[in-house]
C-alpha positions as CSV (number, residue, x, y, z in Angstrom):
1,M,-10.4,-6.5,37.7
2,K,-10.2,-4.4,34.6
3,I,-7.3,-4.6,32.0
4,P,-6.1,-0.8,30.8
5,R,-6.1,-0.4,26.9
6,L,-2.9,-2.4,25.9
7,F,-2.0,0.1,23.2
8,L,-1.2,2.6,25.9
9,F,1.3,0.4,27.5
10,S,5.0,1.9,27.2
11,S,6.9,-1.5,26.4
12,V,6.7,-5.0,25.8
13,N,7.9,-5.8,29.6
14,A,4.9,-3.7,30.9
15,I,2.5,-5.9,28.9
16,R,4.2,-9.1,30.3
17,N,4.3,-7.9,33.9
18,H,0.6,-7.0,33.6
19,C,-0.2,-10.3,32.2
20,N,1.5,-12.1,34.9
21,V,-1.3,-10.9,37.4
22,L,-4.1,-11.8,35.1
23,P,-6.0,-15.0,35.8
24,R,-6.0,-18.0,33.5
25,V,-3.4,-16.8,31.0
26,I,-2.5,-19.8,28.8
27,N,1.4,-19.4,28.2
28,L,2.9,-15.7,28.2
29,N,4.5,-16.2,24.8
30,R,1.3,-17.3,23.1
31,V,-1.8,-15.9,25.1
32,K,-5.0,-17.6,23.8
33,S,-7.5,-16.3,26.3
34,V,-8.0,-14.1,29.2
35,N,-10.7,-14.4,31.7
36,V,-11.1,-10.8,32.4
37,I,-14.1,-8.4,32.4
38,S,-13.0,-5.1,30.3
39,Q,-15.0,-2.6,28.9
40,Y,-12.8,-2.7,25.8
41,A,-13.0,-6.5,25.5
42,W,-9.6,-7.0,24.2
43,K,-8.6,-10.5,23.2
44,L,-5.1,-11.4,22.9
45,R,-4.6,-13.8,20.1
46,N,-0.7,-14.0,20.3
47,L,1.4,-11.8,22.7
48,S,4.5,-11.9,20.1
49,V,2.1,-10.2,17.5
50,L,1.3,-7.6,19.8
51,S,4.8,-7.1,21.1
52,R,6.3,-6.2,17.8
53,Y,4.5,-2.9,17.7
54,Y,6.1,-1.9,20.9
55,S,9.7,-3.1,20.6
56,Q,10.1,-0.8,17.7
57,D,9.5,2.2,20.1
58,S,12.2,4.7,20.6
59,G,10.7,6.5,23.8
60,S,8.9,9.5,22.1
61,S,5.5,9.1,20.7
62,D,6.0,12.2,18.3
63,P,6.7,11.0,15.0
64,S,8.7,14.0,14.2
65,V,11.6,13.2,16.8
66,E,11.8,9.5,15.6
67,K,14.1,8.3,12.6
68,T,13.4,9.1,9.0
69,H,10.4,7.3,7.8
70,C,10.0,5.9,4.5
71,N,7.2,3.7,2.8
72,V,8.5,0.8,0.6
73,G,7.1,-2.6,-0.5
74,T,7.7,-5.7,-2.6
75,I,6.2,-6.0,-6.2
76,G,6.7,-8.8,-8.6
77,H,5.2,-11.9,-10.1
78,I,3.3,-14.4,-8.2
79,D,5.5,-17.0,-6.4
80,H,8.8,-15.1,-6.9
81,G,9.2,-14.8,-3.2
82,K,7.8,-11.3,-2.2
83,T,6.1,-12.5,1.2
84,T,9.2,-14.6,2.1
85,L,11.5,-11.6,1.5
86,T,9.4,-9.5,3.7
87,A,9.8,-12.2,6.6
88,A,13.3,-12.7,5.9
89,I,14.1,-8.8,6.2
90,T,12.3,-8.7,9.7
91,K,14.0,-12.0,10.7
92,V,17.5,-10.5,9.9
93,L,16.8,-7.2,11.7
94,E,15.8,-9.1,14.6
95,K,19.0,-10.9,14.7
96,D,20.9,-7.5,14.3
97,G,18.8,-6.1,17.1
98,L,16.8,-3.7,15.2
99,S,13.5,-5.0,14.8
100,S,11.1,-7.7,15.6
101,F,10.5,-10.8,13.4
102,V,7.2,-11.1,11.6
103,S,6.6,-14.8,10.3
104,Y,5.5,-15.5,6.7
105,D,2.0,-16.9,8.4
106,E,1.4,-13.5,10.0
107,I,1.9,-11.5,6.8
108,D,-0.4,-14.0,4.9
109,R,-2.9,-14.5,7.8
110,A,-6.3,-14.3,6.1
111,P,-7.7,-17.9,5.6
112,E,-8.1,-17.6,1.9
113,E,-4.5,-16.6,1.8
114,K,-3.4,-19.6,3.9
115,A,-5.7,-22.1,1.8
116,R,-4.3,-20.9,-1.5
117,G,-0.7,-20.0,-0.6
118,I,-0.5,-16.5,-2.2
119,T,-1.0,-13.1,-1.1
120,I,-4.4,-11.5,-1.9
121,N,-4.4,-8.3,0.2
122,A,-1.6,-5.8,0.5
123,C,-0.1,-6.1,4.0
124,H,1.7,-3.6,6.0
125,V,4.9,-4.6,8.4
126,G,6.8,-2.1,10.2
127,Y,10.6,-2.3,10.9
128,R,13.8,-0.3,11.4
129,T,17.2,-0.3,9.9
130,K,20.2,1.6,11.3
131,N,19.3,4.8,9.3
132,R,15.3,4.8,8.9
133,H,12.1,3.5,9.9
134,Y,9.9,1.7,7.3
135,A,6.4,0.9,6.8
136,H,6.7,-2.3,4.3
137,T,3.7,-3.2,2.2
138,D,3.7,-6.6,0.9
139,C,1.9,-6.5,-2.5
140,P,-0.1,-9.5,-4.3
141,G,1.4,-10.7,-7.4
142,H,-1.4,-12.7,-8.6
143,A,-3.1,-11.3,-11.8
144,D,-6.5,-11.6,-10.2
145,Y,-5.6,-9.3,-7.3
146,V,-4.0,-6.4,-9.2
147,K,-6.5,-4.0,-7.7
148,N,-5.1,-4.8,-4.3
149,M,-1.6,-4.3,-5.7
150,I,-2.5,-0.7,-7.0
151,S,-3.8,0.2,-3.7
152,G,-0.7,-0.9,-1.9
153,A,1.7,0.5,-4.4
154,S,0.1,4.0,-4.1
155,Q,1.3,4.1,-0.7
156,M,5.0,3.6,-1.4
157,D,8.0,6.0,-1.7
158,G,10.0,3.1,-3.3
159,A,9.8,-0.3,-4.3
160,I,11.6,-3.7,-4.2
161,L,11.1,-5.7,-7.2
162,V,11.4,-9.4,-6.5
163,V,12.4,-11.5,-9.4
164,A,13.0,-15.3,-9.3
165,A,16.4,-16.3,-10.8
166,D,15.0,-19.5,-12.5
167,D,12.0,-17.7,-14.0
168,G,13.2,-14.2,-15.0
169,P,10.9,-11.3,-15.7
170,M,7.2,-12.7,-16.0
171,P,3.8,-10.9,-17.1
172,Q,3.3,-9.6,-13.7
173,T,6.7,-8.2,-13.4
174,R,6.1,-6.0,-16.2
175,E,2.5,-4.9,-15.1
176,H,3.8,-4.1,-11.6
177,L,6.5,-1.9,-12.9
178,L,4.0,0.0,-15.3
179,L,1.7,0.3,-12.4
180,A,4.5,1.5,-9.8
181,K,5.5,4.1,-12.3
182,Q,1.8,5.3,-12.8
183,V,1.3,5.7,-9.0
184,G,4.6,8.0,-8.7
185,I,7.2,5.4,-7.7
186,E,10.5,6.7,-8.9
187,K,13.1,4.4,-7.5
188,V,13.2,0.6,-7.4
189,V,15.6,-1.8,-5.9
190,V,15.9,-5.2,-7.6
191,Y,16.1,-8.6,-5.5
192,I,16.9,-11.5,-7.6
193,N,15.4,-14.2,-5.4
194,K,16.1,-18.1,-5.5
195,A,19.6,-17.4,-6.6
196,D,20.5,-21.1,-5.1
197,K,18.4,-22.3,-8.0
198,A,20.4,-20.7,-10.9
199,D,24.0,-20.5,-11.8
200,E,26.0,-17.3,-11.9
201,E,25.5,-17.0,-15.8
202,M,21.9,-17.1,-15.4
203,I,21.7,-14.5,-12.7
204,E,23.8,-12.2,-15.0
205,L,21.5,-12.6,-17.8
206,V,18.3,-11.9,-15.6
207,E,20.0,-8.9,-14.2
208,L,20.7,-7.6,-17.7
209,E,17.2,-8.4,-18.8
210,L,15.7,-6.5,-15.7
211,R,17.9,-3.5,-16.3
212,E,16.5,-3.1,-19.7
213,L,12.9,-3.7,-18.5
214,L,13.6,-0.8,-15.8
215,E,14.7,1.5,-18.6
216,D,11.7,0.6,-20.8
217,F,9.2,1.8,-17.9
218,G,11.1,5.0,-17.4
219,F,13.2,3.9,-14.3
220,D,17.1,4.1,-14.0
221,G,18.0,0.8,-15.3
222,N,21.9,1.5,-15.2
223,G,21.8,2.9,-11.6
224,A,19.3,0.7,-10.0
225,P,20.8,-1.5,-7.3
226,V,20.5,-5.4,-8.0
227,V,21.1,-7.8,-5.1
228,A,21.2,-11.5,-5.8
229,G,20.1,-13.9,-2.9
230,S,17.7,-16.4,-1.5
231,A,15.2,-15.1,0.9
232,M,14.3,-18.8,1.9
233,A,17.8,-19.3,2.9
234,A,18.0,-16.0,5.0
235,L,14.8,-17.1,6.7
236,S,16.5,-20.6,7.6
237,G,19.4,-18.7,9.1
238,D,21.9,-19.2,6.3
239,T,24.8,-16.9,6.9
240,S,26.4,-17.4,3.4
241,P,26.5,-14.5,0.7
242,I,23.2,-15.5,-0.9
243,G,21.5,-15.8,2.7
244,E,21.4,-13.2,5.5
245,D,24.2,-11.2,3.9
246,S,22.0,-10.8,0.8
247,I,19.1,-9.1,2.9
248,R,21.6,-6.9,4.6
249,R,23.0,-5.6,1.3
250,L,19.4,-5.2,0.2
251,L,18.6,-3.1,3.0
252,E,21.9,-1.0,2.6
253,A,20.7,-0.3,-1.1
254,I,17.2,0.7,0.2
255,D,18.7,3.2,2.6
256,T,21.0,4.6,0.1
257,Y,19.3,4.5,-3.0
258,I,15.6,5.4,-2.1
259,P,15.8,9.1,-1.1
260,T,14.2,10.4,1.7
261,P,10.9,11.5,0.6
262,T,9.7,15.1,0.6
263,R,6.7,15.5,2.5
264,D,3.8,18.2,2.4
265,F,3.1,19.0,6.2
266,T,1.4,22.4,5.5
267,S,-1.8,21.4,3.5
268,P,-4.8,20.1,5.1
269,F,-4.5,16.4,6.0
270,L,-5.4,13.7,3.4
271,L,-5.9,9.9,4.1
272,P,-6.8,7.4,1.4
273,I,-8.5,4.7,3.4
274,D,-7.1,1.2,2.5
275,N,-8.9,-0.8,5.3
276,A,-11.6,-0.4,8.0
277,F,-12.7,-2.4,10.8
278,T,-14.6,-2.2,14.3
279,V,-12.9,-2.1,17.7
280,P,-15.4,-3.5,20.2
281,G,-16.4,-0.9,22.8
282,R,-14.5,1.9,20.8
283,G,-15.8,2.2,17.3
284,T,-15.0,2.5,13.7
285,V,-11.2,2.5,12.8
286,V,-9.8,3.4,9.2
287,V,-6.4,2.5,8.2
288,G,-4.3,4.3,5.3
289,T,-1.1,6.1,4.6
290,I,-1.4,9.9,5.2
291,K,-0.7,11.5,1.8
292,R,-0.2,15.0,3.0
293,G,-0.5,17.4,6.0
294,I,-0.6,16.5,9.9
295,M,-3.5,14.7,11.5
296,V,-4.1,15.7,15.1
297,K,-6.1,13.8,17.8
298,N,-9.7,15.1,18.3
299,A,-9.7,17.4,15.0
300,E,-12.8,17.5,12.8
301,A,-12.6,15.6,9.5
302,E,-14.9,14.5,6.7
303,L,-15.3,11.0,5.3
304,L,-15.8,11.5,1.2
305,G,-16.3,9.3,-1.5
306,F,-18.8,7.1,-3.4
307,G,-21.0,9.9,-3.4
308,E,-21.0,10.0,0.5
309,K,-20.2,12.8,2.9
310,A,-19.9,12.2,6.6
311,K,-18.5,14.5,9.2
312,T,-16.5,13.0,12.2
313,T,-13.8,13.6,14.8
314,L,-10.4,11.8,15.4
315,G,-11.2,10.1,18.4
316,D,-7.7,8.3,18.4
317,I,-4.6,8.0,16.0
318,Q,-2.2,5.1,16.2
319,I,0.9,4.4,14.3
320,F,1.5,0.5,14.4
321,R,-1.0,0.2,17.2
322,K,0.8,3.0,19.4
323,S,-1.6,5.8,20.3
324,V,0.1,9.4,19.2
325,Q,-1.4,12.8,19.6
326,K,-0.5,13.7,16.0
327,A,0.6,11.8,12.8
328,V,2.4,13.4,9.7
329,A,2.4,12.8,5.7
330,G,4.0,9.4,5.1
331,D,2.8,7.7,8.3
332,N,0.7,4.6,7.9
333,V,-1.8,5.2,10.6
334,G,-5.1,3.8,12.1
335,A,-7.8,6.5,13.1
336,L,-10.8,6.0,15.2
337,L,-13.8,7.8,13.9
338,R,-16.3,9.2,16.1
339,G,-20.0,8.8,15.2
340,I,-19.2,6.6,12.0
341,K,-20.7,3.1,11.6
342,I,-18.6,0.5,9.9
343,S,-21.3,0.1,7.2
344,T,-20.6,3.7,6.2
345,V,-17.1,3.2,5.1
346,Q,-15.7,1.8,2.1
347,K,-12.2,1.0,0.9
348,G,-11.2,3.8,-1.2
349,M,-13.0,6.4,0.7
350,L,-10.9,9.6,1.7
351,L,-10.5,10.9,5.2
352,C,-9.7,14.6,5.0
353,A,-9.7,17.9,7.1
354,A,-13.2,19.1,7.4
355,G,-14.0,21.4,4.4
356,S,-10.8,20.7,2.4
357,E,-11.9,18.6,-0.4
358,K,-15.1,18.0,-2.6
359,I,-16.3,15.2,-4.6
360,S,-17.0,15.0,-8.3
361,N,-17.9,12.6,-11.1
362,H,-16.7,14.6,-14.0
363,F,-12.9,15.3,-14.8
364,D,-10.6,16.3,-17.9
365,A,-7.4,14.3,-18.2
366,S,-4.3,13.5,-20.2
367,M,-4.3,9.9,-21.0
368,Y,-1.8,7.3,-22.7
369,L,-3.4,4.4,-24.4
370,L,-1.1,1.3,-24.0
371,A,0.4,-0.3,-27.3
372,R,-0.3,-3.9,-27.8
373,S,3.3,-4.6,-27.4
374,E,3.0,-3.1,-23.7
375,G,0.0,-5.3,-23.0
376,G,-2.8,-2.8,-24.0
377,R,-5.7,-2.9,-26.7
378,S,-5.2,-4.3,-30.1
379,K,-7.9,-1.8,-31.4
380,P,-8.4,2.0,-31.3
381,L,-10.5,3.6,-28.5
382,T,-13.6,5.7,-29.2
383,S,-15.8,7.8,-27.2
384,K,-18.3,6.3,-24.9
385,Y,-15.6,3.8,-23.8
386,I,-16.8,2.3,-20.3
387,Q,-14.3,0.4,-18.3
388,Q,-13.2,0.2,-14.4
389,M,-11.0,3.0,-13.3
390,F,-8.3,2.7,-10.5
391,S,-6.7,5.6,-8.5
392,R,-5.2,5.6,-5.0
393,T,-7.2,2.8,-3.0
394,W,-10.3,2.9,-5.0
395,N,-12.0,1.7,-8.1
396,V,-15.1,2.3,-9.8
397,P,-16.7,2.4,-13.4
398,C,-15.7,5.1,-15.6
399,R,-16.7,6.4,-19.1
400,V,-14.1,8.0,-21.4
401,D,-14.9,10.4,-24.0
402,L,-12.4,12.0,-26.6
403,V,-12.0,15.8,-26.5
404,G,-12.1,17.8,-29.7
405,D,-12.2,16.6,-33.3
406,H,-10.6,13.3,-32.4
407,D,-12.7,10.2,-33.4
408,M,-10.5,7.7,-32.1
409,M,-7.3,7.1,-30.0
410,I,-4.6,4.5,-31.5
411,P,-2.8,2.2,-29.0
412,G,0.5,3.8,-28.1
413,D,-1.0,7.5,-28.4
414,H,-1.5,10.2,-25.8
415,G,-4.6,12.4,-25.8
416,S,-7.0,14.5,-23.8
417,V,-10.0,12.9,-22.5
418,R,-13.2,13.8,-20.7
419,L,-13.8,11.2,-17.7
420,T,-17.2,10.5,-16.1
421,L,-17.4,8.2,-13.2
422,L,-20.4,6.2,-12.0
423,R,-19.9,7.3,-8.3
424,Q,-18.6,10.9,-7.0
425,M,-15.1,10.6,-5.7
426,V,-12.3,13.1,-4.7
427,M,-9.8,13.5,-7.5
428,T,-7.3,16.4,-7.7
429,V,-5.4,18.0,-10.4
430,G,-2.3,15.9,-11.0
431,Q,-3.8,12.7,-9.5
432,P,-2.7,9.6,-11.5
433,F,-5.3,6.9,-12.7
434,T,-5.3,3.6,-14.4
435,I,-7.9,1.8,-16.6
436,R,-8.1,-1.9,-16.7
437,E,-10.0,-3.9,-19.3
438,N,-10.4,-7.9,-19.1
439,G,-7.8,-8.2,-16.4
440,A,-5.2,-5.9,-18.3
441,T,-4.1,-2.5,-17.6
442,V,-4.9,-0.8,-20.9
443,A,-4.6,3.1,-20.2
444,T,-2.9,5.4,-17.7
445,G,-3.3,9.0,-17.2
446,V,-3.5,12.2,-14.8
447,I,-6.2,14.5,-14.0
448,T,-6.1,18.1,-15.4
449,K,-9.2,19.6,-14.3
450,V,-12.1,19.0,-12.1
451,H,-15.6,19.8,-13.2
452,Q,-18.9,20.1,-11.4
453,S,-20.6,16.7,-11.2
454,V,-23.0,15.9,-13.7
455,H,-26.3,13.8,-13.5
456,L,-26.4,10.2,-14.8
457,P,-29.8,9.6,-16.4
458,M,-31.1,6.2,-14.9
459,N,-27.7,6.1,-13.1
460,K,-26.3,4.8,-16.3
461,L,-23.0,6.2,-17.8
462,S,-24.0,5.0,-21.3
463,K,-27.2,7.3,-21.1
464,L,-25.1,10.6,-20.5
465,Q,-24.8,13.0,-23.3
466,V,-21.3,14.5,-23.0
467,N,-20.1,17.8,-24.5
468,A,-16.5,17.1,-24.9
469,S,-15.7,19.9,-27.2
């Protein structure tokens, strides 16, 4: 007996009904093994995990006829409760009949995350409110994993800043706000978590400090909604104002304060790759959020980045594991690439319409060097400065050379610079980037011009002679 591809089933009930006739199914609510010969070799780890992707469906597989889609995510300092809040949101929405619960363990599911009790990789969770469908990114807060936070934040339309009431703003709170602004996030909703561990006066002081902090980083500190509550209490079923009610107030604030994003549906599609894996019997799947355009099943595409170019075809497109004929800008998707081995794909590569983009390693940019008070360098920057650059979902070594007659750039200054990457990447005019040194963000900027690639002698940035006049 063959099992059809489960992602094509129309509903949770269809999956359960099919499982009823399979041999050796161990508990329908927690399937551990299925003795079945299948060309797709599907292994069901947990039916509830699989089911949540189907319980959100509203009938049509066409994204254009579903609720307005928006990408949001949790940012903030480590242990302030970002993952707990993400789980609590789905718990309350399940109680209200709008979505399916995703537990804390399902969000932090990697072994190293469970062992250390922290989020390391950005994780995507889908849910619906009364007004919208959301793809929610739970970002890591630990300083060691800021590169994964940048990758996650680059896919958001708005952010939920989580701050513990008993701690207040902390170092990663500030850095996450800086990076959120740099990747283009304009609206931030604040959730003051652990309100049960602080008195009302302390919560008011934290709110005042946060509003000032938002203003400092270019956000609307006066107008940003601030909700105080306890994600853990909500997760435990507490119906008090700091429990489930605080989650509902937060969701209402997100629905109203974060505007419906304007998408570019006319340009050729662009998908920065956030993750990749192999599906046995099918091939390589890449995951990411479509930045612009429309992806259509069976369309020709190119895989670009890290000096590589590879042609492919979109064999399948899935939105939260449901196959669709097309996906549009803003959708978080998985795309099956024909003729591409998993060894070819790296996180940070770009999937785009065939012939629409080019790779280069040489660019002009406008850059701001953070002041010491902002966590930046204490010393001026001079030409031939080499550090790691972050943009979209990738990071590579980068050399910075000053343009014109300037000998140095003082912390706190803006200036024009020439950038040279160790590897050829896709960068477009207006694309933001961040430069980090010794675990701290030291510069941010945007690309102003794309040049032809330059040859690196001995493949070393330090050997290059740059004409930055």
